[in-house]
Each structure stands twice: as C-alpha cells, then as structure tokens.
C-alpha positions as CSV (number, residue, x, y, z in Angstrom):
1,M,-6.3,0.7,-8.7
2,I,-7.2,-0.7,-5.3
3,G,-5.3,1.1,-2.5
4,G,-2.3,2.1,-4.5
5,W,0.8,1.4,-2.4
6,D,-1.1,1.5,0.9
7,Y,-1.3,-2.1,2.0
8,A,-3.8,-1.3,4.8
9,A,-6.2,0.2,2.2
10,I,-5.6,-2.7,-0.1
11,R,-6.4,-5.3,2.6
12,S,-9.5,-3.3,3.6
13,A,-10.7,-3.2,0.0
14,F,-10.3,-7.0,-0.2
15,L,-12.2,-7.4,3.0
16,Q,-15.0,-5.3,1.6
17,G,-15.3,-7.6,-1.4
18,L,-14.0,-5.2,-4.0
19,A,-11.9,-7.9,-5.6
20,A,-12.7,-11.5,-6.5
21,D,-11.5,-14.3,-4.1
22,V,-9.1,-16.4,-6.1
23,T,-7.9,-18.7,-3.2
24,D,-9.2,-21.9,-4.9
25,L,-7.6,-20.9,-8.2
26,V,-4.3,-20.2,-6.5
27,A,-4.4,-23.7,-5.0
28,E,-5.6,-25.5,-8.2
29,S,-2.9,-23.9,-10.3
30,K,-0.2,-24.6,-7.7
31,M,0.7,-21.0,-8.3
32,I,2.7,-20.5,-5.1
33,D,4.9,-23.5,-5.9
34,K,5.7,-21.8,-9.3
35,L,7.0,-18.5,-7.6
36,E,10.7,-17.8,-7.6
37,D,12.2,-18.4,-4.1
38,Y,12.8,-14.6,-3.7
39,A,9.2,-13.8,-4.5
40,K,7.5,-16.4,-2.3
41,P,8.0,-14.8,1.1
42,I,6.6,-11.5,0.0
43,W,3.6,-13.1,-1.7
44,E,2.7,-15.3,1.3
45,N,3.2,-12.5,3.9
46,V,1.9,-9.4,2.2
47,W,-0.8,-10.7,-0.1
48,S,-2.4,-13.3,2.1
49,V,-5.4,-11.9,3.9
50,E,-6.6,-14.2,6.7
51,G,-5.5,-17.2,4.6
52,R,-7.4,-16.0,1.5
53,Y,-6.1,-14.5,-1.8
54,Y,-7.7,-11.7,-3.8
55,A,-5.0,-11.1,-6.4
56,A,-2.4,-12.8,-8.6
57,P,1.3,-11.8,-8.8
58,N,2.2,-9.7,-11.8
59,A,5.8,-8.6,-11.4
60,Y,8.7,-8.5,-8.9
61,N,11.4,-6.0,-8.4
62,V,13.9,-5.2,-5.7
63,G,12.5,-1.8,-5.0
64,P,14.0,1.7,-4.6
65,G,17.6,2.8,-4.4
66,I,20.0,5.5,-5.7
67,H,21.2,5.7,-9.3
68,Y,24.6,7.4,-9.6
69,R,27.2,8.6,-12.1
70,R,29.9,6.0,-11.7
71,D,32.1,7.8,-14.3
72,L,32.1,11.2,-12.5
73,I,32.7,9.5,-9.1
74,Q,35.7,7.7,-10.5
75,E,37.1,10.8,-12.3
76,L,37.0,12.7,-9.0
77,G,38.6,9.8,-7.0
78,L,35.6,9.5,-4.7
79,P,34.4,6.3,-3.0
80,E,31.7,4.6,-5.0
81,P,28.4,3.9,-3.2
82,Q,28.2,0.5,-1.6
83,P,25.3,-1.5,0.0
84,G,25.3,-0.6,3.7
85,W,26.2,3.1,3.2
86,T,24.3,5.7,5.2
87,W,22.6,9.0,4.4
88,S,25.6,10.8,5.9
89,D,27.6,9.2,3.2
90,V,25.1,10.4,0.6
91,R,25.4,13.9,1.9
92,E,29.2,13.9,1.6
93,L,29.1,12.4,-1.9
94,A,26.4,14.8,-3.1
95,K,28.4,17.8,-1.8
96,A,31.6,16.5,-3.5
97,L,29.8,16.0,-6.9
98,T,28.1,19.4,-6.9
99,K,29.7,21.8,-9.4
100,G,28.1,25.0,-10.7
101,K,24.6,24.3,-11.9
102,R,25.1,20.6,-11.6
103,K,23.7,19.2,-8.3
104,G,25.0,16.2,-6.4
105,I,21.6,14.5,-6.2
106,A,18.0,15.0,-7.3
107,M,15.2,13.7,-5.0
108,Q,11.5,13.6,-4.9
109,G,9.5,13.2,-1.7
110,L,10.4,9.5,-1.6
111,G,14.0,10.4,-1.1
112,F,13.3,12.7,1.8
113,S,10.9,10.3,3.6
114,S,13.3,7.4,3.0
115,S,16.2,9.2,4.6
116,V,14.1,9.6,7.8
117,N,12.5,6.2,7.7
118,A,15.9,4.6,7.3
119,E,16.2,5.6,11.0
120,G,12.9,3.7,11.8
121,F,10.8,6.9,12.0
122,E,7.4,5.2,11.3
123,F,8.2,2.1,13.3
124,L,9.5,3.9,16.4
125,S,6.7,6.5,16.4
126,T,3.7,4.2,16.1
127,I,2.6,2.9,19.5
128,P,-0.1,0.3,20.2
129,A,-3.0,1.8,22.3
130,P,-5.6,-0.9,22.9
131,E,-7.4,1.4,25.4
132,T,-8.4,3.7,22.5
133,S,-11.0,3.2,19.9
134,W,-8.5,2.9,17.0
135,N,-5.8,0.9,18.9
136,W,-2.9,3.0,17.7
137,R,-1.4,6.4,18.5
138,R,1.5,8.5,17.3
139,D,4.4,9.5,19.5
140,Y,7.0,11.7,17.7
141,M,8.2,13.3,20.9
142,R,9.9,10.3,22.5
143,N,12.8,10.6,20.1
144,V,12.2,14.2,19.1
145,D,15.9,15.2,19.4
146,H,17.0,12.4,17.0
147,W,14.2,13.2,14.5
148,V,15.1,16.9,14.6
149,Q,18.8,16.1,13.8
150,I,17.9,13.6,11.0
151,I,15.4,15.9,9.3
152,G,17.8,18.9,9.8
153,D,20.6,17.0,8.1
154,V,18.6,16.4,5.0
155,R,17.4,20.0,4.9
156,A,21.1,21.0,5.1
157,M,21.8,19.2,1.8
158,K,19.4,21.6,0.1
159,F,19.7,24.9,2.0
160,E,23.3,24.8,3.2
161,D,25.3,22.5,0.9
162,Q,23.3,23.5,-2.2
163,S,23.8,19.9,-3.4
164,L,20.2,18.9,-3.7
165,L,17.9,19.4,-6.7
166,S,14.2,19.3,-5.7
167,D,10.9,20.9,-6.3
168,I,7.4,20.5,-5.0
169,T,6.3,19.3,-8.5
170,F,9.0,16.6,-8.8
171,H,8.0,13.0,-9.1
172,D,10.0,10.0,-10.4
173,G,10.1,11.2,-14.0
174,E,11.3,14.7,-13.3
175,I,14.3,13.7,-11.2
176,W,15.1,10.9,-13.7
177,N,15.2,13.4,-16.6
178,A,17.3,15.8,-14.5
179,F,19.8,13.0,-14.1
180,I,19.8,12.2,-17.8
181,R,20.2,15.9,-18.7
182,E,23.3,15.9,-16.3
183,Q,21.7,18.4,-14.0
184,A,22.2,15.9,-11.1
185,C,24.7,13.2,-10.4
186,M,22.4,10.9,-8.5
187,H,18.7,10.3,-8.2
188,T,16.4,8.3,-5.9
189,N,14.2,5.8,-7.8
190,T,13.3,2.2,-8.1
191,V,15.6,-0.2,-9.8
192,V,13.4,-0.4,-12.9
193,F,14.6,3.0,-14.1
194,Y,18.0,1.5,-14.8
195,T,16.5,-1.1,-17.1
196,S,14.4,1.2,-19.3
197,E,14.8,0.0,-22.9
198,P,16.4,2.3,-25.5
199,S,13.2,2.5,-27.5
200,A,11.4,4.0,-24.5
201,G,12.9,7.4,-25.4
202,T,15.3,9.4,-23.2
203,T,16.8,6.9,-20.7
204,H,20.1,6.1,-18.9
205,V,21.1,4.4,-22.2
206,T,20.7,7.8,-23.9
207,L,23.1,9.4,-21.5
208,A,25.7,6.6,-22.0
209,D,25.4,6.8,-25.7
210,K,25.9,10.6,-25.7
211,L,29.1,10.1,-23.7
212,G,30.2,7.2,-26.0
213,K,30.6,4.7,-23.2
214,P,28.9,1.5,-22.1
215,L,26.1,2.1,-19.7
216,E,27.7,0.2,-16.8
217,E,30.7,2.5,-17.0
218,V,28.5,5.6,-16.7
219,V,25.6,4.7,-14.3
220,G,25.5,2.5,-11.2
221,W,22.6,1.6,-8.9
222,V,22.8,0.8,-5.2
223,P,20.1,0.0,-2.6
224,F,18.9,2.8,-0.3
225,P,21.2,3.8,2.5
226,V,20.7,2.3,6.0
227,G,20.1,3.9,9.3
228,R,22.9,5.4,11.4
229,N,21.3,3.8,14.4
230,G,21.5,0.4,12.9
231,Y,17.9,0.2,11.6
232,A,17.7,-1.9,8.5
233,S,21.4,-2.6,8.5
234,S,20.6,-5.6,6.3
235,G,19.2,-3.3,3.7
236,F,16.6,-0.6,3.9
237,T,15.5,-1.3,0.4
238,Q,12.8,-3.9,0.5
239,P,11.7,-5.9,-2.6
240,Q,8.1,-5.7,-3.7
241,I,5.5,-7.6,-5.8
242,D,3.1,-5.9,-8.1
243,S,-0.2,-7.8,-8.3
244,V,-3.5,-7.7,-10.2
245,S,-7.0,-8.3,-8.9
246,F,-10.1,-9.4,-10.8
247,S,-13.6,-8.1,-10.8
248,P,-15.9,-9.6,-8.2
249,D,-18.7,-9.5,-10.8
250,L,-17.1,-12.2,-12.9
251,D,-18.8,-15.6,-12.7
252,E,-16.9,-18.7,-11.8
253,E,-16.0,-19.7,-15.3
254,E,-15.0,-16.2,-16.4
255,L,-12.8,-15.8,-13.4
256,A,-11.0,-19.1,-14.0
257,L,-10.4,-18.3,-17.6
258,I,-8.9,-14.8,-16.9
259,F,-6.9,-16.1,-14.0
260,D,-5.3,-18.8,-16.2
261,L,-4.7,-16.3,-19.0
262,H,-2.9,-14.0,-16.6
263,L,-0.6,-16.8,-15.4
264,Y,0.1,-17.7,-19.0
265,M,1.0,-14.1,-19.9
266,I,3.6,-13.8,-17.0
267,G,5.0,-17.3,-17.9
268,D,5.0,-19.1,-21.2
269,G,3.2,-16.3,-23.0
270,F,5.7,-13.7,-21.7
271,V,8.6,-15.9,-23.0
272,K,7.1,-16.2,-26.5
273,Q,6.3,-12.5,-26.6
274,K,9.9,-11.5,-25.7
275,N,11.4,-13.9,-28.2
276,I,9.4,-12.2,-30.9
277,V,10.7,-8.8,-29.8
278,Y,14.3,-10.1,-29.8
279,D,13.9,-11.5,-33.3
280,K,13.0,-8.1,-34.5
281,T,15.4,-5.9,-32.4
282,K,18.4,-8.2,-31.6
283,D,18.8,-6.0,-28.5
284,L,18.6,-7.8,-25.2
285,R,17.8,-4.5,-23.4
286,E,14.5,-4.5,-25.2
287,I,13.4,-7.7,-23.6
288,Y,15.0,-7.4,-20.2
289,N,13.3,-4.1,-19.6
290,F,11.5,-2.6,-16.6
291,D,11.1,-5.4,-14.0
292,K,11.8,-8.4,-16.4
293,I,15.3,-8.9,-14.9
294,T,13.7,-10.6,-11.9
295,P,10.8,-12.7,-13.1
296,V,8.1,-13.6,-10.6
297,L,7.7,-17.2,-11.9
298,K,10.4,-19.9,-11.8
299,G,12.0,-21.0,-15.1
300,T,11.0,-17.9,-17.0
301,L,14.6,-17.0,-17.9
302,D,15.3,-20.5,-19.3
303,G,13.4,-19.9,-22.5
304,M,14.7,-16.3,-23.1
305,P,17.6,-15.3,-25.4
306,G,20.7,-14.1,-23.7
307,S,20.6,-13.0,-20.0
308,P,20.0,-9.9,-17.9
309,D,23.8,-9.9,-17.2
310,E,24.4,-9.5,-20.9
311,A,21.8,-6.8,-21.2
312,W,22.7,-4.6,-18.3
313,G,26.0,-5.8,-16.9
314,K,27.1,-8.4,-14.3
315,Q,28.0,-5.8,-11.7
316,F,24.5,-4.3,-11.8
317,M,22.8,-7.7,-11.8
318,D,25.0,-8.9,-8.9
319,T,23.7,-6.0,-6.8
320,V,20.1,-6.8,-7.8
321,R,20.5,-10.5,-6.9
322,A,22.0,-9.5,-3.6
323,V,18.9,-7.4,-2.7
324,T,16.6,-10.4,-3.6
325,Q,18.1,-12.1,-0.5
326,Y,17.5,-9.2,1.9
327,P,15.3,-10.3,4.8
328,L,11.9,-8.8,5.0
329,I,11.3,-6.5,8.0
330,P,8.2,-7.6,9.8
331,Q,5.1,-5.6,8.9
332,T,1.8,-5.1,10.7
333,A,-0.1,-6.7,7.8
334,W,1.5,-10.0,8.5
335,F,0.0,-10.2,12.0
336,F,-3.1,-8.0,12.3
337,P,-6.5,-8.7,10.7
338,P,-7.5,-6.1,8.0
339,E,-9.6,-3.3,9.2
340,E,-13.1,-3.0,7.8
341,Q,-12.5,0.7,7.3
342,V,-9.4,2.6,6.3
343,G,-8.1,4.5,9.3
344,P,-7.0,8.1,9.7
345,T,-5.1,9.8,6.9
346,T,-1.4,10.7,7.3
347,N,-2.0,14.2,5.9
348,A,-0.7,16.0,9.1
349,I,2.7,14.4,9.0
350,D,2.8,14.5,5.2
351,D,2.3,18.3,5.3
352,A,5.1,18.6,7.8
353,F,7.4,16.7,5.5
354,S,6.5,19.1,2.7
355,K,7.2,22.1,4.8
356,W,10.7,20.7,5.9
357,W,11.4,19.8,2.3
358,F,10.6,23.1,0.6
359,E,10.5,25.9,3.1
360,P,13.9,27.7,3.5
361,G,15.0,29.6,6.6
362,E,14.5,28.6,10.2
363,V,11.8,26.0,10.9
364,D,10.8,24.5,14.3
365,I,10.9,20.8,13.5
366,A,10.1,19.8,17.1
367,A,7.0,22.0,17.2
368,D,5.9,20.7,13.8
369,L,6.3,17.1,15.0
370,E,4.3,17.8,18.1
371,R,1.5,19.5,16.1
372,A,1.3,16.6,13.6
373,Q,1.2,14.1,16.5
374,N,-1.7,15.9,18.2
375,V,-3.6,16.2,15.0
376,L,-3.2,12.5,14.1
377,N,-4.1,11.3,17.6
378,T,-7.2,13.5,17.6
379,Q,-8.2,12.2,14.2
380,A,-7.7,8.6,15.4
381,E,-10.3,9.2,18.2
382,S,-13.0,9.4,15.6
383,F,-12.2,5.9,14.2
384,T,-13.2,2.6,15.7
385,S,-11.1,-0.5,14.9
386,S,-13.0,-3.6,13.8
387,V,-10.4,-5.8,15.6
388,P,-11.4,-6.9,19.1
389,D,-9.1,-5.7,21.9
390,E,-8.0,-9.3,22.9
391,E,-7.2,-10.1,19.2
392,F,-5.3,-6.9,18.8
393,V,-3.2,-7.4,21.9
394,S,-2.4,-11.0,20.8
395,A,-1.4,-9.8,17.3
396,T,0.7,-7.0,18.8
397,N,2.6,-9.4,21.0
398,K,3.4,-11.6,18.0
399,Y,4.4,-8.5,15.9
400,Y,6.9,-7.2,18.4
401,A,8.2,-10.7,19.1
402,A,8.9,-11.0,15.4
403,H,10.8,-7.7,15.5
404,E,12.8,-8.8,18.5
405,K,13.9,-11.9,16.7
406,F,14.6,-10.0,13.5
407,W,16.8,-7.3,15.0
408,Q,18.7,-9.7,17.2
409,Q,19.6,-11.6,14.1
410,H,20.1,-8.9,11.5
411,S,21.2,-5.8,13.6
412,P,22.3,-6.5,17.1
413,E,23.3,-2.8,17.4
414,F,19.8,-1.6,16.7
415,Y,18.4,-4.3,18.9
416,E,20.5,-3.4,22.0
417,N,20.6,0.4,21.6
418,V,17.2,1.2,20.1
419,F,14.7,-1.7,20.0
420,R,15.0,-2.9,23.6
421,P,14.6,0.5,25.2
422,F,11.8,1.3,22.8
423,Y,10.0,-2.0,23.7
424,E,10.6,-1.7,27.5
425,E,9.7,2.0,27.8
426,A,6.9,2.4,25.2
427,I,5.5,-0.9,24.1
428,K,5.2,-3.0,27.3
429,P,3.5,-0.2,29.3
430,A,1.1,0.4,26.5
431,L,0.1,-3.3,26.4
432,S,0.0,-3.8,30.2
433,G,-2.1,-0.7,30.7
C-alpha cells in the first residue's frame, strides 16, 4: 500500500517513482470520459499529480457517516437523523437511546476526530509560513476556547452522559459488531458497512433477520454531522475513490496489458462476474455489496440484474445519491506540488486526541493543544520543503481563493463569521510577512 489514506504521502511516493506512470494509458483508453459524473471531479482533483497519473480508479463510495437503529428511534418517538444535523444533535440522541448496558453510540478514533474536524479543526489550525523551511506551521491557540469546548463536549458523551461505547483497541470492525450485538444504537463507519452481503457473516442483515424485520426498517445511514460554526454545512462527509497503482518495473507491454485488464474487471468483467453470482444466489444484496452501489464507471448498472434500490431500499439509496452531489471542499493537494519527502508526522496531536478520548477525570485541553503545537512546529523546523517559496505563495493564494469562493457559495455563515476573520487575521499577515 502506497501512503494509505495520506494523500501527501501518496503524492510523494508517486513523485519518487514508486508507481508506474500511466498517463498515456489513461488518455488512450479515454478512461476519464468513462467515469461516472460523480467520480470525475475527485479523480481529476485528487489523483492528478502535476498533470500526470500514477494509478487507475478501482471503486467509489460516498464515505463515512453514522449508522443508526431506526426502529428504536421510532419506538421512542425521537427525531430521526437527517443530513445537516450537528454533533450536538448526536449527543442528544445518543443520550436518549442509552439504556442500561446499551449505549447510544459506539465510536472509534475516526468518530472523535470527525466531531472536531467538523468544526474545521485541521483547516483553521494549519497556517502557511513561507518564511520557514517547511512552509507550514500549526496554530491551535488562536481558537483555543472553541476547541476546548468542542473536545470537551465529545468527552462529556463518554464520561458524563455514559452514552458512548469506546475503547483504545476499537477499530471499524469492533464498533460494527457492537452495533450488531445491540450493545450500541449507532456507530460511525463508512457507508459500505451498510451494504455488507448476508454471506459475509454477521452483518446489519443479521440483526434485521434476528428481529424479523426488513433491514430498512431496522437500520438507517446518514452522512456525518456538520459543524456548528457552519463549516461543511453542505455535508462534512466527502466521497472518495479507491485506486490501484502498478509496478514501475513492468515493461511497456506488460503495463498496457495489466491496465486494460483492470479496466475490464471494473467494467464489463465486473458485470459478468456479478451476473454469475446472482444466477447462483438470486439475492441482489450479494451483488450490490460493499461499494458496488455506486460504480466508478458509467453504464455499469445497465447490465446488472435488479438495482441497488431493490437490494438495500430506496430511502437508503436516495441518501447515498444525495451525497454523490456534495461539493468537494478544496484540498491542498489540488494546488500545491507534491513534496519530495513526506513531512513531519502528526504523532503529537494524535497522542493528544488519544488522551482526550480515553483518559477520565480532569484534563487540561488547552495545555495539551499548546504542547502539541510546539512539538509539531519544532519538528517542522527539521524539514525542508522542495517547493520554492514563490511557487508556494502562488499556490497558497489560489488555495485560499478557492476556499473563499467555496464558502461564499456553500456556507455564507461560515464565510462571514469564521473564514473572513481567519483569512484577514492569520493568512494575509503570514503571506505578506
């Protein structure tokens, strides 16, 4: 795996020649024209590295959100989660659903960090610093009172409300299983957990079958909550494309053959494979599993039996289709050249999150933030960016201009109350200095 989920590391690996350049093959196959409209913006913005391609798309999904027990919410007469809800709404619902040993929600680290990043934590604490060797610095103290409140609110779910099931060992599978075992009424995970086929073992379908009800009456899925300050009011959940790269050691003919085979296996080959599965199982959930409800290539669903709506329910699929239309928040990778070396680690702030997440009692969040900020900035001093200062400043101006346009259009509240002061007070002085 090259870089995992770290796009900066992935782009750096591409720049180092750790994956084959498939730009010509992308053009010859007209691959981009074959992408679904919802997939194309992600592919062109995220996976293009200085106009070159070092991977092919493999799958698309609409990303993370919260799975919830629709039946229990309705039984208790509680409001059902809706796109646009906030983490304050999550807290209220989790508290109302908690009963005895049953917790309102189960979350791994993703849930905790998402609740803070829904307020723009990473965006608002990362400041350009062209006068330094690495060109970036961290500033957690500018909005420290806000971060202390947000982090404290999530801690309160666990240590005050007792509505949160979590453990330092919990990952996606553990909280999913807790949900299926009815130890929690909600869990934070990507959309694909909803569409795990019955043959995969213990799944949401297992829970619905045990209760003798259709899945859609028992479980719902909704995108992640948005920020209370207006950040990501169009939807904090952001779709993603999983991709595959190819060995740089392949010769030209070998690379062309394996690239064509891959495109076949996510297109016509995929359709043939799934039709064979359906002929044997007669269960649409077995073919529209995992991320297959939103194919990456156009026309894929045309040759398939049934539809994702028939497999998983129209209400669920309407939510999924709505998320495919969410606008993409501008990312640094769209504007800045890849670094020749991966930069400082995020261990200092990651360790702080772990402490806030698992340590009971009184914690000094502000002091922890200041400590993490100092460590990260000290570490950054030992790195040197491969991007020349003039190019960095030019890219920075384009990056924040894109954010200005985005927030004006999609969240005027965040633009006026948060982005403009942030830009005027933190960004402009950093660039002019």
